[in-house]
N, C-alpha and C positions, 0 to 999 in steps of 0.2 A: 503178648510176647511169648515165644515158644520155650522160654526158659528163664531162670532167674539166677542172681548170684547174691547169697547172704553170707556175710562174714567170710569164713574160709570154706564154705560150701560152693561147689561149682556143679550145677545141675542143668546146664544149657543143653537143650536138644532142639536145634532148629529143624524145620521141616524140609529144608533144601540148603544146599551150599554149592558154591563154585570152588573148584579145586585146580591149582596150578603149582608148578615147581618153578622156583627162581634159583639160578646158579650163576657162578662166575669164577674167574681166576682168583680174585682177592675179595676180601670183605672186612669191614671194620665198623663195629657198633660200640661207640665209645661208652665205657663205664662212667658212672657219675662220680666215682671216688677219684680224688685227685692223686696223681702219681707222676714221677719223672717220665716213666714210660707210659704212653697213652694206651691203656689196656682196652680190650674188647670183650663184650659178652660173646660166649660161644654160640648162642642161638639168637637169631634175630628177634629183638623184642617186639611185643605187640604194638607199642607206639610207633616203631619203625615200619611194621606192616601197614599200619593205618596210613603213614606218610607215603609209603610206596604205592598203595592203591589210590590215594588222593592224587598223587603225581601222574599215575596212569590215566586218571580221568580228568586231569587238568584243573583240579580244584585248588584254590589258593592256599598258601602256607597255614594260615590260621583260621581256615573256614570249614575244617572237617572234623573237628573235635566232637560235636554233638552227634555226628553221623556214626562215630565209633564209640559212643558211650556204652556203658555195660548193659543198659536196657535196649539198645538199638542195633547191637551187633554181636556176632560170635566169631571167634578166630581160633583155629587150631594150627600148630606149627609142628612139623615133623622134620628133624634133620635127615637128610638122605645120603649124606657122605660122612666119613670119618672127620671129626672136627679137630683139625691140625692148625697150629699157629707158628709164626715166626716173627722176630723183631725186624723191622725194616726202617732204617734211618731216612728221614725226609727233610728237605730244606723248605722252610715256610717263611712267608712274609706276613706282616701284620695287616689286618683288614679293619682296624679301628678307624673312626672318622677322620682322625688327624693324619692318617697314613694313606688316605685316598685322594688322588688328584683328579680334579674336574677338568675335562677337556671337551670342546675348546673353552676357553675362559669367557668368551663373548658368544652371544647368540642364543636362540631359544632352545635348540637341542644340545644337551649336554650329557657327557658320558663319564661315569666314575670309574677310574682305573687304579689299581694298586701301585704304589710308587716303587718301581723296580730298582731305583737307586738306593733304597734302604738296605741295610745289612740284613742278610738272611740268617734265620736261626734253624739250627738242626734239632729235631725231636725224633726220638725213637717210638715208632708206632708198633703195637702188637697187632698183626693182621692175620686173618683166617686165610688158609691156603685152600683154594678150590672148594669153597663151601657150597652147599646146596640145601634148600629147604622146600618141603611140600607144604603148601598153605591151603586151608579149607576156610572159606569165609562166607558168612551170611550178614546181610544188611536188612534192616526193617524197612528202609526207604525203598519201595518197589521200583521206582523210576531210576534211582541210582544203581540198584542191583541189576536191573535189565540193561542198563547202559554198560556196566562193567562186563556182563556176560557177553554182550555183543562185541565189545572191544577185545576181549580174550579170544573169542571165536575168530575174529578177523586178524588177530595177531598185531593189534594196533596199541600204541600208547601215546599219550599227549606228550609227556616228558620221557627221556631215555631212562629206563629202569636202572637202578644201581643198588649195590649192597652196602648201604651206609654212606660212606664217602662218595661223592659224585664221580671221583676218578675210578672207582671200582664198578665198571659197567657190568651189567648182568643180562642174562638171557631168560626169557619167560616161556614156559611150555605149559599149554593148557590142557587139562585132563578131562574136563567136562563138568556138567551139573549132576549132583547126586542127592539122593534122599536118605539122610542119616537114620539109622535104626538103632534104638537104644539096647545096649547089652545088659541082660538081666542077671548075669552070674555075679556072685559075691566077689570072686576073683577072676581076672582076665588079663590079657596082654594089650598094651597100647604102644603105638609107634610114636605118638606125639609127645610133647612135654607134658609133664604130670604136675598140676598145681597142688600145693599143700604137702602134707606128709602122708602120702598114699602109696609109695612104692613098697613092694615086697622084696627084700634083699634075696638075691640068689647067688650061689657059688658060681664063679666064673663070669658073672655079668656085672659090668661097671655101670655106675650112674653117679652124677654130680649134681650139685644144686646151684642155682643162680637166683637173684632177686632183682630183676630189672624193672624199669617203669612199665606200666600197663595202660594207664588211662591218663589223659590230659584235658585241660580246659583253657579257654582264652583268659589272659590275664593282662593287667596293665603292662604295656611294654613288650608283650609277646605271649607267652604261655607258661603254664606250670603243671607239674605232675600232681595228680590227685590220688594215685594209688600205685603201689608196687605189689607184684604178685610173685611170691617164691615158687619155683618149680623145679622138678627133677628132670633130667635128660640123659640120654646115653651118648657119651662122646664117640662111641663106635657105631652109632646109628642103628642100634639093635632095639627091638621091642622090649619093654619092661613089663614085669608082673606087677599089677596094681590091685588095691582094694577098692571097692566101689561104695564104701560107707558114705563118704562125703563128696564123691564126684559121680558124674555120669559119663560112662564110656559109650561112645557111638560107633557104629560100624559104618565106614565111608569107603566104598570101593574096595572092600575086603580088608580094610585096616581099622584097628581100634584107635580112635583119637578122642581127646578131651577138649572141648571148646571152652574158651574163656571170654 
């Protein structure tokens, strides 16, 4: 493996990676905390990146967790636009089993549809406005890595890319394949999210913290989160000054990034 993750140390240095930007008009990455307003993480979580790449490749919902395990993958995420949000009311219908109608009622081929006669509920969603993220990804599975590179080169995707909710359609721009180079300086700048407590505060530079899910595994009835990773990010999409005591900063296409 080209890198390892031990405790709060992030020292991943893959020998190659694929780089692309995903952007759209809207985005929503639901926070796990319950709230009347359905809040969003500001930065696309690693688990969502895994689901996005799996969808692009046509891999099933619960079939890609091992592919994106800590030992088998490396992902860096860089906000490319100012991270702005607004609250948007949405009318929703329940999709529980009791609220799904099967049509036709007879015959071999049946289709489940939401019962549109039910009363709709209005929820406030906190949504990101015109978000964009540059993603660098390495996969240990050579066959899957090669297939992803070919699909990015050809501008293809098995499922339509989206930023969280399926309604928030997204555009993918491929930048190419790169060979990350480790930055040896004790302090440097990084454009990606910074895991752990490694940011050096500077006057006039804002940064914030989030702790989203990072890794998942298959579980009875679906999936479960196995790890959350706290990270710092710039809401203004500016590079942050960082210490390299517990992390490895890699240079990718002239940018400093940290793989998780």
